[in-house]
VEXDOSE-828606 format. One record per residue (C-alpha): residue in one letter; x, y, z. Coordinates in steps of 0.1 Angstrom, whole numbers, plus 5000, padded with zeros to 4 digits. Layout:
VEXDOSE-828606
aXYZ/...
//
This chain:
VEXDOSE-828606
m617056814964/m615456494968/q611856514960/t608756264967/r605656094946/t602355964962/i601455654938/p597655564942/r596755174948/l593455004943/f592754784960/l588754604960/c585854694977/c583554544992/l579854474976/l577354844981/l579855054991/l579455394971/s582655444962/g586155264959/c588755294992/g591855264991/q595455325008/q597755534995/e601655414993/t604255674995/k607755554978/t610555744972/p611355634935/d614855614924/s613655684891/p610255814879/q607155504875/q604555474847/i600555474864/t598555164853/a595555224831/p591955184853/e589954834851/l586454794853/l586254444873/p583754204853/l581054124875/t578053944881/l575454144891/p572853984915/l569353924902/a566854144902/i563554094915/v560554344907/g558754554931/t561754454952/t564754754962/y568254704943/s571254784954/t575354674944/s578254864933/l580654824904/l584354714914/a587254914897/r591354914900/y594055144885/g594055404871/t593355764898/s590355784916/p588155894919/y585955754892/t583055824875/y580755544861/a578155574829/v576155344806/t577255424774/s575755154758/g572654934763/a570654984796/p569954854831/p566054694839/t563654984834/g563555114874/l567255104881/t569855354876/l573455404879/s575055664900/s578155864891/g579455724918/g578855364904/a575755204925/l573455074906/t569855144928/g566155124925/n563254934921/p562954704887/t559754714871/g560454534840/t561654154837/g564153974810/t567553964804/y569654334802/a572754394786/f575054684789/q578154874789/i579555084816/t582755334810/l584855404838/t587155764839/d589455834861/s590656134874/e594156134858/t594956374836/p594556304812/a591956094822/k591855724815/t588755494807/a587855134811/t584554974797/q582954664807/s579954464796/f576954384820/s574054134821/l571654174846/n568753924852/s565254074863/s562453864875/t559153804893/r559753614925/l559853234922/q556653154945/v556152754950/a552852644967/s554052475001/t551352184992/v549052164965/s546451914970/v544951744930/q541951514930/i541251304897/a539651074890/r541250734872/g541650754837/a540751104830/s544051394820/f544451634847/t547551954841/s547852154875/r550452444884/l552352454909/l554152734911/s554053104900/g556653394892/g560253304887/t561653314852/a560553024827/p561852734820/y562052564854/s563852264868/f562952024893/s563751724919/i561951544942/a563251534975/s560751274988/g557451064976/t556750914944/l553851064914/p551650834900/d552150624870/s552250814837/v552151144858/a555151394854/l556451734863/n556651974839/a559752284827/d556652494829/g556152484865/s552952254867/v552151844871/s550251684846/g549151314832/t546851064835/a546850794865/s545950474858/v545750364895/a543150484923/a545550574954/p546650814972/f550151024961/t552051264980/a555551404965/t557751694981/i559051874952/r562552124948/w561952364916/t564852614901/d563852894874/f566052954847/v567853264865/g568353064899/q565853134922/t564452804944/g561652664959/t560152364977/g556752274976/t554551944984/v551651804961/d548951554970/i547551364945/l544451174948/v543550944922/t539950824924/s537950644908/p534450644892/p531950684913/l530950264926/v527550224914/a524749954909/t522149824886/t519249874908/v517849474907/a513949424906/p512449204932/l512848854923/i509348674918/v510348344922/p507948034921/i508947754945/n511847534935/q512247734906/n516347744899/i517548154899/l520948304887/q520248654892/p524148854889/l524549194908/t525949444879/v528449644895/q530349944878/g532750224888/g535250204915/t538049974908/s537849594905/p538049344916/y535049394938/t534349184974/f530349104974/a529049005009/i525148985029/t525549225059/s521549225063/g518848955063/t519148595051/l518948445018/p516448245008/t517647815019/g518947684984/v520448054973/t524148154975/l526148434968/t529048394950/s532348574951/t531948734917/g528348884932/t525948624911/l522648504936/q522348134927/g520847834932/q516947664938/v514647814963/t512947584985/q511547745007/p508448025004/g508448335016/t509448705014/y513148765018/n514649095021/v518549115019/v521349365018/v524449304997/s527749495003/v530249564973/t533549684983/d535749774953/s539649804953/t540450174953/i542750274984/p541050375005/s538350144996/k534550224990/t531450025000/i528150044987/t524749864988/i522349604972/p518949594984/v517749234973/s514249114972/f512848744969/l509648704970/v509248334967/s505748204955/t504047884964/t501147964941/s499648214914/v496148424907/h495648594882/v493548864881/n491649024849/s489549344856/d488449364823/i486149104827/p483849224846/l481248944867/r478649124888/t478049504897/i477249504939/s473949614945/a472849874970/e471249604990/a473749314987/y474749265023/g471949205047/i472049065084/h468748815095/t467248935125/s464848795146/v462348785173/y464048555196/d467048785197/h467648905229/s470249215218/i467749375192/g466649635215/d470149675218/i470249985197/t473050205206/g475249905211/t474149715178/a473049955151/p477650085154/l478649765145/l475849715117/v478050005101/t481249865107/a480349545090/g478849705058/a475449555066/k473149755044/v470149535048/l468249395080/r465949095077/f463049055103/p461348885121/g463448575115/g463348235096/s459947985106/y459048235128/s457648465105/d454548215095/r453548235126/y454448565140/h451448835141/w453649175142/a450549425152/q449949175187/h453949115189/t452848815194/l453148375176/t450648125173/p451747735183/n453647575165/f452847235151/s455647035141/p455846595142/n456946635178/d454146695195/t451946475214/g449046535198/a447346605230/c446746975235/a448646995269/n451947065255/i452447265225/w454947505221/n454247845214/g457347995208/y459748235226/l459648605219/a462248815234/a461849155254/n462549435231/s462249275197/d459249365180/f458849555152/g459349905166/n462249805177/f463349685148/a462350035128/k464850185154/l467749975143/l466650065110/q466750435114/a470050395138/s472150215115/g470750345080/a469849985066/t466949935045/g464349675056/i463449355042/v460449205060/t458948865056/v455048865064/n453148585080/y451948335049/g451448055073/t449048155099/s446048425109/v445948595141/a443748415168/d440348545162/a438448845154/s439749045180/g443249015172/t443548835207/i447448865222/s449048545233/t450948595267/s451848215271/w454948095253/s454647775260/g452547485274/d449747615260/n446947375261/d443847575243/c442447345215/s440647645204/a444247735190/p443747935155/n443647685125/t443447935102/g446348025069/g447548365070/q445948665056/p446748895030/q445049215053/e447349115082/a450549175054/a448849495037/a448349635072/w451749575080/v453049795047/a450450015059/y451850065093/a455450065079/n454950325050/g451550455051/a450850805053/p448350885090/g445751115067/n445550765043/t441850655047/q441750325023/t440750065040/i442549725041/g439549515048/t438549195074/d439948865072/a439048505076/t438948555115/g436648845113/y439549035121/d439649425111/w442349615098/k440949915094/t442750165071/v446250275064/g446150595082/y444750405113/w448150205111/a450550495103/s449250705128/l449950435156/r453050465145/a453450845143/s451550865175/q453550915209/p453450605239/l450650625259/a451250695299/q448850355300/d450450095284/d447349975261/g449249695246/f450249865213/n452850115230/f455449915211/l454150055179/r454050415188/l457050555174/g456650875170/m457650855134/t455751105116/t458050985083/p457350635071/i459750405077/g460550285040/v460349945042/r461149895002/y461449525005/w458649195017/e458948855013/i455948645011/g456348355038/n459248175047/e459947795035/i457147705028/y458147415009/y458947275043/n454747265052/g454446905051/y452846895016/n456446675004/s456646515036/i459046755058/l457246925080/t459147215095/e457347535085/t453947635101/d451247655074/l447547655085/h445947655052/a445047295059/p443847305092/f446147045123/i443446945142/y441346655138/s439046385152/n441846285176/g442846645184/y446346745173/s447746575151/n451446455150/d451746295121/p453646475091/d452446205066/s448846335070/r449546665057/q451246545022/g448846584990/i446646845007/s445947074978/t445847394999/l449647355009/s450647254974/p452947494958/t450547594936/a448247684969/y451047954978/g451548114945/t447648154940/g448048234975/a451548464967/a449848654943/a446848784967/y449548884993/a451349084963/n448449254949/a446649384986/m450549504996/r450949694965/a447449834969/v448650035001/d452150124985/p452650044951/t455950134955/i457649824975/q459749564961/v457649194965/g459548854968/i458548464965/v459948234981/v461547944954/g463547614958/s466747504942/d467847194932/i469647124964/d466547114986/p465246804997/i461746904974/p460346804941/s462046974910/t458547104898/w458047294933/t459347614918/s457847554886/d454647504898/v455247804921/l455848024898/t453047914871/a450648024897/a451648344909/c453148504877/s450048474863/q448248694884/a450548904898/t454049044892/f456948994914/d460249184920/f462748934930/t462348554941/i463648444978/l466148134982/h467847985015/y470947865013/y472647595033/p476147415024/g476247025031/t474546835058/y472847035086/n474846875113/a478246825117/v479247035091/t482647005082/t485147275070/d485247125036/e481447145029/l481847505038/l484647615017/s483947374985/n480447344985/p479347774975/q481447734941/k479847404933/d475947524937/f475447874934/p476147844896/g473747564891/i471147724916/v471048074898/q470947934863/g467747724871/i466147984888/q466248244859/s465448024833/q462147954852/t461448284861/n462348434826/s460348174810/l457248194834/c457048524848/t457448774820/t455148994829/s457849034858/r461349204864/t463549074837/p465148894847/m464248884882/p466748954911/i467448674931/f467448724973/m469148504996/t467648555028/e468648355046/t472548155050/n475248035069/p476547705083/n473547545088/g473047325118/t476147245142/l479447215133/a481846905133/t483746925160/t486746925132/t485447245120/p487447525139/d484647835144/v487548025125/a486447865089/t482848035093/a484948365092/l486348225053/f482648045047/a480648415052/a483548545025/h483348295005/d479748245007/l478448614999/l481148664973/t480448374962/s476548384956/f477448744942/e479348624913/s477148354904/g474148624898/i472548674936/d471649004941/n471349034978/a472048785011/e471548775049/w473648635070/l471848445097/e471848545129/l472448895143/h473848755174/g474448365182/g474348095157/a476547865137/g479348135128/t478748405155/f478448755138/l477848935174/s477548725209/e474548825234/a477249105246/e477749245212/a481449105209/p482349065170/g482648695161/p484148485131/a481648565111/f481748935116/y485048965101/g484548775074/f481248925063/q483549265069/l486149155046/a483749085016/t482849475021/i486249565020/l486449384988/a483649494973/s480849754982/a477449914961/g478750004930/d481949814927/q482249544902/l482949184912/v485649044882/m487048794867/t489648574893/t491948264889/s493948074910/a496347824898/s495747624937/s493047434948/n493247494984/l493347934974/l489848084970/v489948374953/h487748684944/a488549044934/a486949354922/k487349694905/q485849934932/k484250274923/s487550464933/g489550304904/k490950054927/l492049654927/s490949444953/v491649074957/m490548884983/l492848484987/i491448255013/n493647975024/r491647635032/g494447485037/t494847355075/t498447345076/d501047555051/t501347925046/a500248005008/y502548234993/v500848404963/n501748594934/v499148814926/q498848934886/g496749194873/k496949364839/g499949614854/a501949644886/l500149654917/t501149974942/n500650174974/i498949834984/t496549805016/r496249465038/y493749315056/e493049005070/y491248775096/g492448425098/s493648145124/l496648365131/t494548685142/t493048805170/p491349175160/t491449395185/n488949585172/a486049575152/k486449785127/l490049555104/v492849785099/g494649775069/k498349765067/s500449895039/l502949715024/d505949774995/n505049814966/n506649514954/a504149244979/a501849164955/s504248934940/a504248714975/i501448824994/s501748565026/v498248405035/a498048125069/p496147845068/l492547925075/t493048285067/a491448505047/v493648805031/v492249125012/i494449354991/v493249654982/a495849834955/d496250074923/e496549904897/s498650104865/s496850034826/s499749754819/a502149484826/n505749604837/
//
């Protein structure tokens, strides 16, 4: 009987099947066959990724299936297990390379086995960043990792782009190095790890240069026509640099080189502000700007605030008022302007009128002058403006907060024993007009009216004309009383002021040295009569040498005045008229006055009048050259005489300049603005020289108008105001010098600690650019000015803030005064 036998044949199975699959082949052998032993095929196991499900199957052939699989040596990664059917599955948790052996056992009897060694890599997943951006400074070392996971070492290739020189990719998955060129770089890199994982990513490397910075350039303070060589210092960025002017204009003669140096000879003065741009060679480029200031001066001023000259007194700045002023009664219009200007003292009743004006009657004694005809028919009496009486003056004092200085009438007495009031002012033809000199009782009564108490019964006395000046209380009561319903002629004195007006300063007479004794006759002085046998004399020579008009007579009379006035109020300050070496009078006049006066009374101040140059056609040069030439000698001459002749009086005796202005008329070539410069320069120069008080003449009108009749400020108003801005009461004038004869200078250390400097350009064509040098830097600068190019819109000058470096080139236009007020550091930079 024929027998058949099935011989199994193992075919290769697909991956991921749990068991082998095969076909049986039926064959009727002619003779028995031997079964082939099973074989476990070698296999490269797939990579195991930590945290990822893993599954693979082993491959076997021959032998008799089914097979049984088992790990017989070593172990696969933790988390993977081998099934008996040959499936290796699980979730690996460990990394590394794992070696192990698996033994296959078939189903033959007896069973046959096969053993195979396997190696399995388990790794984390390779993660390559899609884009990594790195920014580094040129020349700085860096390292930046571009991937994570996988198994090192890593290999790489650059698919596109480039990396900076000296920058490399590393087997640890990083990029590192030191870039030498500032620019942006981009490269796409393909990475492969040790176990074959791959990934592609892009790295952007921006190599930056160090910050582009420039050294700050201090203001370039340059005298005109000087050469400069100023390199601009730049650091950082990438050289070479490109320099360019992007704003402003360089001074004429100065250029900017391609390497960033400002050089050349400065030929035009002024303040120049430019902006220089600096662009480096970085890609993309960087640009910074450097501001540069040129302060090109034409001259310099040096201020030494450690050398004091004079301290400004509380009564330094004054204004001359007069009974012929139409607007003296405009209290509401005038008073605020006086405050704005800085006036602290007001003088009354005004110039040569003082020696003819009778305060209690508000009238004038006729003026006798060389121009009178000699007949009684046409003698000029003078002009008294409406509301110009002492009562209105007192109201102006009160409204402005000023102190009064009153010039008492030394030249003439009241008309008669009844104190008759003259109502006419021109064409007075009464040959019985008084011919009596001034009376101390009239002056004492004025003090009583201004400063006395209503209850004071002290008798003043009867003067030489027989007029009874009653008591102190009589005049004080008149001041304190209210106006009568029916004016008796004295309502102008009824002010309703129960407290004293408080006039502190009193001067005895005006320019008495012009009473004819020395041939010049412009001041009325009836201590010698004018009536002769032929009527009024028009011959000034007839008064020369008359003893009652002499300086000794005036000194004696002034002493009598001082004693009578102090008997009413011992606290008043009394001044006496003196002359100077620029007055057209004998050099002995002052010494003769003081010898007589100071031997019989004490005095508190001397009285000086100052007018520069000729009386008429005064030039700008006279206005701005004479004060500094005249005042030192004038002051020295007066002080030397008062120190030696008035030893019982105050020493040194203060000097009050109770009249000053440009004098008569200006030359046709002298612009009005010159009077503003003169006002400022005149006042400050007088104070620096030793004068304590100065009154500008006039309040309204006159040469160098202070105020117009309509209360419009004039040039002198602004010059006066500039002086008070520079230095007010308590401020200290200090030493200052100018390198230019065309630049007049004054300076002060203010109570606040600030330094103030006045610059007056008396040139008529060129602007001055002034380098103001103190002991330290000037900061927080405020500028005030008035001059040929200035048209103020307000009475009060408004300051303009300047840059801290502006003091190195302060511009001063022709015929202009500028005041700067600044903080001064303790030492120079």
